N, C-alpha and C positions, 0 to 999 in steps of 0.2 A: 589289159591294165585299165586301174580304175580311172574313171571320168575326173577332171580338176576343173568344172563347168563353174564359171563366176555365179550362175543365175543356180545353183543346187537349192532344192528344196529345203527348207526348214528342217532341222529335225525334233521330229514329236515326242513329246514324254513317252508315248507307248513304246516308242523305236529306240528310244535312249533307254526307256525302263527293261524293254526284252531284249537288249544287248547288255546293257552296262549291269542287269541283277546279278550275272553270275560273281560277277564280282565283290559280293558283300560276302556270301560263305568264304571263299576263297581268303579274303581279308581276314574271315573268325577264323581260319586255322594260322596263319602267318604271325598273327599279333603273340598267341600262346607260344609259338613256336620259338622267336625270337627276343620275347620277352620274359614271359614269363617260367618259360622249360628249363634255362639256367640256373635263374635262382629258386625253381624248386626242388631240383638233381643237387643242387649247393648245401640250400639251409632246410628243406624236408627232409629228402632220403639222406642226407649225408656224402656225397660225393665230395672228391677231392677237386679242389679249383685246378690242380695242373691237368690233373686226368680228364678232369671233364672238359677244359679250352681244347685238348688237342682231341677227343673224340666230337668234337664240335666242329673243330680244324676240319678233321681228314673228314667226316662224313658231308658238311658242306661242300668241302672243295671237290670231293667226288658227285657230286650233285651238281655243281657248276658245271663241271667238265664235259658231262654229259648234256648240259642244255642246245650247243649246236645242233647233235646229232636230233635232237627231240624238234628243233624247227627244221630240219628238213624232212622230217616225218609229218607236220605239220601242214608243211609246204604240199606235201604229196596227199593227203587228207582232202585238204583244201580242193585241190585241183581235181580230185573223184567226185566236188559234189558236199554242199553243207550236211545231209544227210550222214555220211561215214565221219565227218568230222563229229557231230551230235553224238555220233554211238559211241566214238572211243573217248569223248569227254566225260560221255556217262560211266564207262566202263573205268576210267580214271578215279572220276569221283568215289567211286564206291570203294578202291582200294585205298583212297588218303582219306575215307572217315575210318576205316580199318586201324592204318597203322596210327592216326590221331589217338582213336581209345587205347591203344595198344600200350603208347609213351606212357602216360599216367599210373600203368599198373605195372611198374619194374618189381621184380624179384630183388631181394634184400639181405639175403646170406650174406654173398660177399661182395664187394667194390668190383672185382673186377667181372662179376655175372650180371651188377647192375647196369655196368657200362657197357657191355657187351648188348644189351639188351636194347639200353637208349640207341646204338649205333644202328643196329638190326633195324628197330620200329620207325625208327627217325628218317633212313634211307629209303624205307617203302612211303611212309607220310609225304617227304618233300617230291620223290621222283615223280609220285602221282599227281603233287602240287603242281610242281613244274610243268609237266606234261600239260595240265588240263589252263593251266594261265598262260600258258604259251600259244597254244591253238584259241584262246580264248582272245588275246591279243591280234592275234595274226588276222584273226575273223574281221574286226573291225576296221582295222588298218588298211586292209584292202579297198577300203572305201575310197581313202583318198582324199581330195577335197580342198581347198582354200583352207589358208591358216586359221579364221578365225573357226569354221566348219569344223576341222582338223580340233581343233580346243574344245568344240564342245563334244563334239564325241570322246575325247578322252576324259571330260569333266565328269559326262554321264558316270563313264567307269569306274574313275578315280570316286566322286562322291558315293557309290554304292560301295565303294573300298571304304569309306571312311565310315560308311553306316556299321559295315562287318564290324570294321575297330574299334567303335563305341560300344555293342554288344558282347565282341569279345574283351573289352577292358573292363567289364564289370560282371558277365556272367560267371565266370570261372571265378570270383572271389563269393559270389552271393548263392552259385547254386553246386558248385564243385565240377569239377572235369567232365565225370560220368553223363550227366543232364547235359553240358556243353556240346560232348560227343552227338547227343542227340539232336540237340536243335542243329548244329551243323548238318545232320544227314537230311531234315526238314529243309532248311533251307536250300540244299543243294538239290532237292526234287524240286522246289518251285522255282529256282533258278533257270534248270534244265527244263521246263516245265516250257516258259516263258523265252529261251532260245530255239527251242523248237520249231516255233509258231515264228520268228523273225525272218522278216522278207528285207532285202539289201535296197537303204533307202534311196541310193542312189543306182542309176544302170553303169552296167560296166560295158566300155566300152568291147568292140569286137576282140572275142580272144583270139589269140595265136593260135595255131595247128598244133597240135599235140607233139608233133618233130620238132618243132621250133622254138617251143616252149621249154621241152624238155634239154635241149642244145644251150637256149639261155641261163639254164636253172645250174647248168653243169660250170660253163663258162663263167659267169658272175660270181665275187665273192665278195663279202660286205667289207673285207681288207682292203679293196682294191679301189674302195669307196674314199677320198681325203675326208669328204664329210662326216661321214661315220668315225672314222679313228679319231676326228676330232671332238666329235660329238660325246661317243662313247669316253674320251678320256675324263671330261668334263663331269659327266654321268658317273664316272666311278670316282672321281674326287669327292665330289660333292656326296654321294652317297657314304664313301665311309665315314665322312663329318655326321651324318644321321645315325649310320649302324650304331656307331659307339656309344652315345646315350641311349639310344634304344637298347642295347644290350646291358649298357651300367644304372639304366634308371632304378630298378626294385633294389639295389644296392645303396645308390645315392639316397633314395628318401628313404631306407629303412635307417641307416648306418649314419650317414650325415645329418639328415634334416631331422630323425627320431620320429619319422609320420609314416611309418607302414601301412597304418588302417587308411589314412588317406591316398593311397595309390590309385585307386578304382576313380577316386571323385577327379583327380589330378590328370590322369588321362581322359576323363570325359571333356576336362577343359581344353587339353591339347586337340584332343580330335575333333572337337564340336564347332570349336572356333577354324579348325579347317577345312571344314565341311562348310560353313556360313560363309568364308572367303573363296570356295569355288566359284561363285560366280561375278565376282570383284574382280578376279585373276583374266579371268574369261573376256571380264570388258575392257580389262588393261589391255589385252592382244589386240583388241578392236581399236585400241587407242595408239598405242604405243611398238605393236609387236610383238612375236615369239620372242627373241631372245631377250632382248630391255625388259620385259617383264619379268621374264626368269631371275636375271641378274639383280632387278629390282628384291624379289623374293630372297633373295642369298643375302645382300646386304641389310634389309629389315630381319631376318632370322639373327645375324651378327650381332646388331643393335640389340636383338632381346635377352639372348641368350650368353652374352658376355659377362652378365652379372654373377650367373651360377657359382665360381668358381669361392665368390665371397660370402655364402650362403652357409647356416649351418645350424642347427638345432633352434629349434621356433623360428625359424624364417619360413613357414610353410606358406603364408598367406602371399609374400612376396615372389615365392616361387610359383606359385599359382598362377599370379599374372604376370611371369613371365611362359609360363605355359598358356595362357589367353594367346599371348602376343606373338611369337612363335610358331602357336598353332597357327594363327591368320597369317604367317608366310609360308607356313609348309604347303597350302593350297597352291602356290607356285611350282614347286618339287613336285606335287602329283599330277597336276594336270600340262604342263608346259613342253616338260623335257618329251613326252610320248608324241604330242603333236609336233615339234621337231622332227624325233622319227621318222615320222608319216612323210613329213616333207622331203626329209633325204632318201628313203626308199623310192618315192615316186618319183621324182627327181634322177634318178639314179638308171630308169627303164626297170625297175622291178617289182613295181605294183601289179597286183594280180597275179605274180608269179612267186617271187622269193621272201615273202615279209617271215615267213617262219626262219629263215636262214638267216637275217636281222636281229629279229627277236630271240632267236637262240642266245646270239651272242651276248645281246643285252640282259636276260636273263640271266646269263652265266656271269656278267660283273655284277649284277645283282646280288647274287648269290655268293662271290667272290668277296665282296665288302662286307657283309655279315660274316662271313666265314673269318675274316682278316682281326673284325671287330673281338670276334668270339675267342680265337685260339691267340691272340696277339696281346689283348686288353688284361685278359684275367689273368693269365701265365706272369704278365710285366709288375700288375698291380699285388700279386703275391711275391713278385720278388720284391715290390718296394714296401715289405712290412704289412701290406690290409689285409685283415682278412673278415670274412663274412659274418656280421655280427659282434666285430672285434670295437675296441674304444681305443685302438694307439693313435694319438693324435698326426704321428705323421702319415701314418697309413690314412687316416682319412681323408688328408690333405693332399694326399696323391689319387685318391680317388674323385675328388672335387675338379680338381686339374684334369684330370684324365675325362671324364663327364661332362667337364663344359668349355675350358680352354682350347684343348686340342681340336676338338669340332670346329671353333671358331675360324681358328689359323687354316685349316683344311677347308671352310667356305671361303674365305677370301682369295684361297689359289684358287679355286674354282669358280670364282666369279673375274676373277685376272684372265683367264684361260676362254673364259667365255666372251670378254669385250675383246679380246684377240680375234677370238675366231669369227666376229661380227664384222670384222673388218676384211676377212676373204670369204665368206660368203654371204654377199648382201641378203639373198632371200631369206635369211634368218630374221633380218629385221624388219620385213616387210609386213605390211597389215593385212 
């Protein structure tokens, strides 16, 4: 089990970059998959919204359901040594690049062939992405540590994630998806090279014997941990609140604001301020604790985002200001839930043994959030009269409330659940 020393060494920038760097190309994959892909197939390739939503729901749900099995495999690889884990991550990265490239070259003879191609290539890409992501997160989670230390480790990973997102928000529009695939491959090579040379920044305590570790691994279940169940419920509710606007952003910018050319700039504003805000949220943890800081981020996001349903054509500047403020609040969602999860895992006695099982379910929840956002929001908007590129006032108003109103209600519910959980788990509030 990883140690929790009160005097753990500071996380050097070299170690933080070597570990967190892999998150950049992973984010480089995830943003186009969840933001650009639905709009590309609906507006460029001509796929029907209902069929597109059904395919995205089915493939993402399947991808989510296999994440717990991927987590168990990640535990086995890490127990075998970091060399085995690194080789598996390299193989998964190769498959991910191939699947990503294929996604943007669908056949267009029939809608059925197009949707079948989407389903197959998306499964290859997302399954490989899930494997590498869970393995990478479990790698850093094994280190454990005090709350401020855990927040720094997570912040390095999420900071690299934001760097990848910033690139992915602009490069596809400027260079096209073929060149983006090449940049992705290069980024993975560089990141895997840094990870190969990484040494753990804190010493691991004496490991259990192989037999006892295996016995614990079979007996322990994340679902038997009340803290994990409560944290996962909060994470899912908050995640759906983030997944809905991520899915609907291109539609909102193009049809409601009439400013599709500004989408790359708006994404840069949003994720750029999130990156700048990460150090502030890490400092907030040292002052207020993990859970209170995360709750403050949720409420700040609601205050900023609550104005979006009233925006319309010509309000691009106002929306850019909302992107800046809500992006700053996003830093809390990125850095703090993972740090809380690390604490839950190590408090359960599964540090150094069962991180992958926890992270498998954690990633599963993330995927289900995104699947629900795409699989439910798009068909419901279609039923409400909205059509991509349409000008019907009722449809555009439904789009505005789905994009801006519903996420705020979900965020408030998540903040309330977190406030209640803090009373049941005092360690969540500790500095």
